[in-house]
N, CA, C and O atoms as CSV, one atom per row, in Angstrom:
chain,resi,resn,atom,element,x,y,z
A,1,UNK,N,N,47.802,15.863,29.211
A,1,UNK,CA,C,46.506,16.041,28.597
A,1,UNK,C,C,46.729,16.499,27.157
A,1,UNK,O,O,47.126,17.638,26.908
A,2,UNK,N,N,46.470,15.603,26.225
A,2,UNK,CA,C,46.626,15.942,24.820
A,2,UNK,C,C,45.364,16.614,24.297
A,2,UNK,O,O,44.251,16.255,24.682
A,3,UNK,N,N,45.543,17.568,23.438
A,3,UNK,CA,C,44.405,18.258,22.852
A,3,UNK,C,C,43.699,17.311,21.890
A,3,UNK,O,O,44.338,16.688,21.042
A,4,UNK,N,N,42.370,17.202,22.025
A,4,UNK,CA,C,41.620,16.324,21.151
A,4,UNK,C,C,40.478,17.032,20.421
A,4,UNK,O,O,39.619,16.376,19.832
A,5,UNK,N,N,40.463,18.364,20.456
A,5,UNK,CA,C,39.446,19.133,19.757
A,5,UNK,C,C,40.077,19.945,18.636
A,5,UNK,O,O,41.080,20.628,18.841
A,6,UNK,N,N,39.486,19.866,17.460
A,6,UNK,CA,C,39.932,20.671,16.337
A,6,UNK,C,C,39.336,22.066,16.405
A,6,UNK,O,O,38.487,22.344,17.253
A,7,UNK,N,N,39.775,22.933,15.522
A,7,UNK,CA,C,39.327,24.329,15.575
A,7,UNK,C,C,37.840,24.475,15.259
A,7,UNK,O,O,37.170,25.313,15.863
A,8,UNK,N,N,37.314,23.690,14.339
A,8,UNK,CA,C,35.882,23.781,14.025
A,8,UNK,C,C,35.051,23.303,15.213
A,8,UNK,O,O,34.036,23.914,15.548
A,9,UNK,N,N,35.474,22.223,15.842
A,9,UNK,CA,C,34.781,21.697,17.015
A,9,UNK,C,C,34.809,22.708,18.156
A,9,UNK,O,O,33.810,22.900,18.849
A,10,UNK,N,N,35.952,23.348,18.347
A,10,UNK,CA,C,36.080,24.363,19.402
A,10,UNK,C,C,35.148,25.539,19.140
A,10,UNK,O,O,34.514,26.044,20.066
A,11,UNK,N,N,35.060,25.978,17.893
A,11,UNK,CA,C,34.206,27.109,17.549
A,11,UNK,C,C,32.731,26.777,17.786
A,11,UNK,O,O,31.991,27.594,18.334
A,12,UNK,N,N,32.308,25.586,17.378
A,12,UNK,CA,C,30.915,25.174,17.588
A,12,UNK,C,C,30.602,25.102,19.074
A,12,UNK,O,O,29.544,25.562,19.505
A,13,UNK,N,N,31.506,24.532,19.864
A,13,UNK,CA,C,31.300,24.449,21.311
A,13,UNK,C,C,31.209,25.838,21.944
A,13,UNK,O,O,30.359,26.083,22.800
A,14,UNK,N,N,32.081,26.733,21.521
A,14,UNK,CA,C,32.070,28.084,22.074
A,14,UNK,C,C,30.759,28.793,21.754
A,14,UNK,O,O,30.141,29.387,22.637
A,15,UNK,N,N,30.338,28.733,20.503
A,15,UNK,CA,C,29.094,29.397,20.110
A,15,UNK,C,C,27.885,28.786,20.811
A,15,UNK,O,O,27.010,29.518,21.275
A,16,UNK,N,N,27.822,27.463,20.896
A,16,UNK,CA,C,26.705,26.811,21.565
A,16,UNK,C,C,26.691,27.141,23.059
A,16,UNK,O,O,25.627,27.345,23.643
A,17,UNK,N,N,27.862,27.193,23.668
A,17,UNK,CA,C,27.940,27.558,25.083
A,17,UNK,C,C,27.467,28.982,25.332
A,17,UNK,O,O,26.773,29.252,26.313
A,18,UNK,N,N,27.844,29.892,24.439
A,18,UNK,CA,C,27.400,31.288,24.556
A,18,UNK,C,C,25.890,31.387,24.386
A,18,UNK,O,O,25.227,32.119,25.122
A,19,UNK,N,N,25.343,30.657,23.421
A,19,UNK,CA,C,23.894,30.677,23.194
A,19,UNK,C,C,23.146,30.143,24.410
A,19,UNK,O,O,22.145,30.727,24.825
A,20,UNK,N,N,23.623,29.040,24.986
A,20,UNK,CA,C,22.961,28.488,26.173
A,20,UNK,C,C,23.032,29.457,27.352
A,20,UNK,O,O,22.053,29.616,28.082
A,21,UNK,N,N,24.167,30.097,27.540
A,21,UNK,CA,C,24.283,31.100,28.596
A,21,UNK,C,C,23.364,32.283,28.358
A,21,UNK,O,O,22.741,32.789,29.292
A,22,UNK,N,N,23.278,32.726,27.107
A,22,UNK,CA,C,22.394,33.837,26.749
A,22,UNK,C,C,20.941,33.478,27.034
A,22,UNK,O,O,20.196,34.290,27.584
A,23,UNK,N,N,20.532,32.261,26.662
A,23,UNK,CA,C,19.150,31.834,26.908
A,23,UNK,C,C,18.838,31.781,28.399
A,23,UNK,O,O,17.719,32.090,28.810
A,24,UNK,N,N,19.813,31.395,29.208
A,24,UNK,CA,C,19.596,31.362,30.646
A,24,UNK,C,C,19.487,32.773,31.224
A,24,UNK,O,O,18.569,33.061,31.992
A,25,UNK,N,N,20.420,33.650,30.857
A,25,UNK,CA,C,20.447,34.981,31.458
A,25,UNK,C,C,19.354,35.910,30.938
A,25,UNK,O,O,19.098,36.947,31.550
A,26,UNK,N,N,18.712,35.572,29.839
A,26,UNK,CA,C,17.569,36.356,29.362
A,26,UNK,C,C,16.251,35.735,29.819
A,26,UNK,O,O,15.178,36.137,29.371
A,27,UNK,N,N,16.343,34.752,30.715
A,27,UNK,CA,C,15.182,34.052,31.272
A,27,UNK,C,C,14.324,33.364,30.220
A,27,UNK,O,O,13.125,33.173,30.424
A,28,UNK,N,N,14.921,32.997,29.113
A,28,UNK,CA,C,14.218,32.193,28.125
A,28,UNK,C,C,14.132,30.754,28.618
A,28,UNK,O,O,13.101,30.100,28.468
A,29,UNK,N,N,15.219,30.267,29.204
A,29,UNK,CA,C,15.225,28.960,29.852
A,29,UNK,C,C,15.277,29.198,31.353
A,29,UNK,O,O,16.197,29.847,31.852
A,30,UNK,N,N,14.297,28.678,32.068
A,30,UNK,CA,C,14.231,28.901,33.512
A,30,UNK,C,C,14.100,27.566,34.237
A,30,UNK,O,O,13.923,26.518,33.617
A,31,UNK,N,N,14.189,27.629,35.536
A,31,UNK,CA,C,14.020,26.442,36.363
A,31,UNK,C,C,15.162,25.459,36.183
A,31,UNK,O,O,16.302,25.837,35.911
A,32,UNK,N,N,14.826,24.192,36.341
A,32,UNK,CA,C,15.826,23.134,36.250
A,32,UNK,C,C,16.438,23.074,34.856
A,32,UNK,O,O,17.648,22.896,34.721
A,33,UNK,N,N,15.628,23.219,33.830
A,33,UNK,CA,C,16.128,23.201,32.461
A,33,UNK,C,C,17.133,24.331,32.233
A,33,UNK,O,O,18.148,24.135,31.565
A,34,UNK,N,N,16.856,25.496,32.779
A,34,UNK,CA,C,17.774,26.621,32.646
A,34,UNK,C,C,19.105,26.370,33.336
A,34,UNK,O,O,20.161,26.702,32.797
A,35,UNK,N,N,19.056,25.787,34.522
A,35,UNK,CA,C,20.286,25.500,35.257
A,35,UNK,C,C,21.115,24.442,34.531
A,35,UNK,O,O,22.335,24.564,34.427
A,36,UNK,N,N,20.452,23.413,34.035
A,36,UNK,CA,C,21.154,22.370,33.285
A,36,UNK,C,C,21.778,22.964,32.023
A,36,UNK,O,O,22.922,22.654,31.691
A,37,UNK,N,N,21.034,23.815,31.322
A,37,UNK,CA,C,21.555,24.456,30.109
A,37,UNK,C,C,22.756,25.334,30.434
A,37,UNK,O,O,23.729,25.350,29.679
A,38,UNK,N,N,22.704,26.062,31.542
A,38,UNK,CA,C,23.825,26.908,31.947
A,38,UNK,C,C,25.062,26.067,32.260
A,38,UNK,O,O,26.168,26.416,31.848
A,39,UNK,N,N,24.884,24.975,32.978
A,39,UNK,CA,C,26.014,24.108,33.310
A,39,UNK,C,C,26.616,23.510,32.052
A,39,UNK,O,O,27.838,23.477,31.907
A,40,UNK,N,N,25.780,23.037,31.142
A,40,UNK,CA,C,26.279,22.491,29.877
A,40,UNK,C,C,27.003,23.575,29.087
A,40,UNK,O,O,28.050,23.313,28.494
A,41,UNK,N,N,26.463,24.778,29.074
A,41,UNK,CA,C,27.107,25.890,28.379
A,41,UNK,C,C,28.473,26.207,28.951
A,41,UNK,O,O,29.418,26.456,28.202
A,42,UNK,N,N,28.588,26.202,30.272
A,42,UNK,CA,C,29.875,26.468,30.917
A,42,UNK,C,C,30.886,25.384,30.557
A,42,UNK,O,O,32.040,25.684,30.251
A,43,UNK,N,N,30.452,24.121,30.594
A,43,UNK,CA,C,31.347,23.012,30.239
A,43,UNK,C,C,31.802,23.134,28.787
A,43,UNK,O,O,32.977,22.916,28.488
A,44,UNK,N,N,30.885,23.479,27.883
A,44,UNK,CA,C,31.246,23.628,26.478
A,44,UNK,C,C,32.267,24.748,26.274
A,44,UNK,O,O,33.221,24.590,25.512
A,45,UNK,N,N,32.069,25.865,26.946
A,45,UNK,CA,C,33.012,26.982,26.812
A,45,UNK,C,C,34.382,26.598,27.384
A,45,UNK,O,O,35.410,26.875,26.767
A,46,UNK,N,N,34.396,25.971,28.542
A,46,UNK,CA,C,35.671,25.569,29.151
A,46,UNK,C,C,36.421,24.564,28.281
A,46,UNK,O,O,37.630,24.692,28.085
A,47,UNK,N,N,35.707,23.564,27.758
A,47,UNK,CA,C,36.382,22.573,26.916
A,47,UNK,C,C,36.868,23.182,25.618
A,47,UNK,O,O,37.871,22.735,25.061
A,48,UNK,N,N,36.172,24.198,25.126
A,48,UNK,CA,C,36.650,24.846,23.896
A,48,UNK,C,C,37.923,25.648,24.165
A,48,UNK,O,O,38.782,25.740,23.289
A,49,UNK,N,N,38.059,26.228,25.353
A,49,UNK,CA,C,39.264,26.997,25.673
A,49,UNK,C,C,40.483,26.108,25.904
A,49,UNK,O,O,41.595,26.478,25.526
A,50,UNK,N,N,40.291,24.944,26.519
A,50,UNK,CA,C,41.432,24.080,26.800
A,50,UNK,C,C,41.684,23.058,25.694
A,50,UNK,O,O,42.673,22.327,25.744
A,51,UNK,N,N,40.804,22.999,24.699
A,51,UNK,CA,C,40.929,22.085,23.549
A,51,UNK,C,C,40.964,20.619,23.960
A,51,UNK,O,O,41.571,19.793,23.279
A,52,UNK,N,N,40.321,20.302,25.059
A,52,UNK,CA,C,40.294,18.922,25.533
A,52,UNK,C,C,38.900,18.587,26.031
A,52,UNK,O,O,38.314,19.335,26.813
A,53,UNK,N,N,38.371,17.455,25.575
A,53,UNK,CA,C,37.072,16.979,26.026
A,53,UNK,C,C,37.260,15.610,26.679
A,53,UNK,O,O,37.666,14.666,26.002
A,54,UNK,N,N,36.973,15.477,27.983
A,54,UNK,CA,C,37.135,14.191,28.657
A,54,UNK,C,C,36.265,13.088,28.048
A,54,UNK,O,O,36.684,11.932,27.989
A,55,UNK,N,N,35.069,13.436,27.601
A,55,UNK,CA,C,34.197,12.443,26.980
A,55,UNK,C,C,34.806,11.916,25.684
A,55,UNK,O,O,34.767,10.714,25.419
A,56,UNK,N,N,35.367,12.815,24.880
A,56,UNK,CA,C,36.063,12.393,23.659
A,56,UNK,C,C,37.233,11.468,24.010
A,56,UNK,O,O,37.479,10.485,23.311
A,57,UNK,N,N,37.942,11.778,25.077
A,57,UNK,CA,C,39.084,10.956,25.475
A,57,UNK,C,C,38.638,9.554,25.872
A,57,UNK,O,O,39.288,8.570,25.517
A,58,UNK,N,N,37.533,9.458,26.605
A,58,UNK,CA,C,37.027,8.148,27.014
A,58,UNK,C,C,36.557,7.324,25.815
A,58,UNK,O,O,36.713,6.103,25.794
A,59,UNK,N,N,35.981,8.001,24.816
A,59,UNK,CA,C,35.465,7.305,23.637
A,59,UNK,C,C,36.503,7.147,22.534
A,59,UNK,O,O,36.243,6.485,21.529
A,60,UNK,N,N,37.672,7.747,22.711
A,60,UNK,CA,C,38.727,7.651,21.706
A,60,UNK,C,C,38.487,8.504,20.476
A,60,UNK,O,O,38.988,8.191,19.397
A,61,UNK,N,N,37.731,9.573,20.625
A,61,UNK,CA,C,37.414,10.463,19.508
A,61,UNK,C,C,38.392,11.618,19.491
A,61,UNK,O,O,38.723,12.167,20.542
A,62,UNK,N,N,38.859,11.993,18.317
A,62,UNK,CA,C,39.724,13.170,18.162
A,62,UNK,C,C,39.287,13.933,16.932
A,62,UNK,O,O,39.218,13.374,15.837
A,63,UNK,N,N,38.995,15.201,17.107
A,63,UNK,CA,C,38.684,16.038,15.947
A,63,UNK,C,C,39.873,16.916,15.578
A,63,UNK,O,O,39.814,17.682,14.616
A,64,UNK,N,N,40.957,16.800,16.352
A,64,UNK,CA,C,42.175,17.541,16.087
A,64,UNK,C,C,43.070,16.702,15.184
A,64,UNK,O,O,43.560,15.653,15.601
A,65,UNK,N,N,43.283,17.149,13.968
A,65,UNK,CA,C,44.071,16.369,13.009
A,65,UNK,C,C,45.551,16.313,13.373
A,65,UNK,O,O,46.242,15.386,12.950
A,66,UNK,N,N,46.054,17.260,14.131
A,66,UNK,CA,C,47.469,17.267,14.525
A,66,UNK,C,C,47.815,16.134,15.467
A,66,UNK,O,O,48.941,15.637,15.442
A,67,UNK,N,N,46.875,15.713,16.298
A,67,UNK,CA,C,47.126,14.645,17.262
A,67,UNK,C,C,46.429,13.343,16.882
A,67,UNK,O,O,46.266,12.458,17.722
A,68,UNK,N,N,46.023,13.223,15.640
A,68,UNK,CA,C,45.323,12.014,15.210
A,68,UNK,C,C,46.272,10.815,15.232
A,68,UNK,O,O,47.463,10.938,14.945
A,69,UNK,N,N,45.730,9.685,15.570
A,69,UNK,CA,C,46.516,8.458,15.618
A,69,UNK,C,C,46.767,8.000,14.187
A,69,UNK,O,O,45.836,7.873,13.393
A,70,UNK,N,N,48.035,7.753,13.868
A,70,UNK,CA,C,48.398,7.324,12.524
A,70,UNK,C,C,48.564,5.818,12.517
A,70,UNK,O,O,49.227,5.253,13.386
A,71,UNK,N,N,47.961,5.174,11.536
A,71,UNK,CA,C,48.058,3.710,11.423
A,71,UNK,C,C,49.250,3.303,10.626
A,71,UNK,O,O,49.484,2.110,10.431
């Protein structure tokens, strides 16, 4: 599993995941929308910690300049 997330991408994912979790736990987002937001937040935090996004891998996207494909 090659890392495909750069540091800026990881930071944005981490912050967005924390915000979504905060909105859920403060009951700002409730019901189905709250649960979906919490799940997305957890996925964002996990992908930021492991520096790998499966969706990016499927689409061939890399924000990590160290592992960029050189032509």
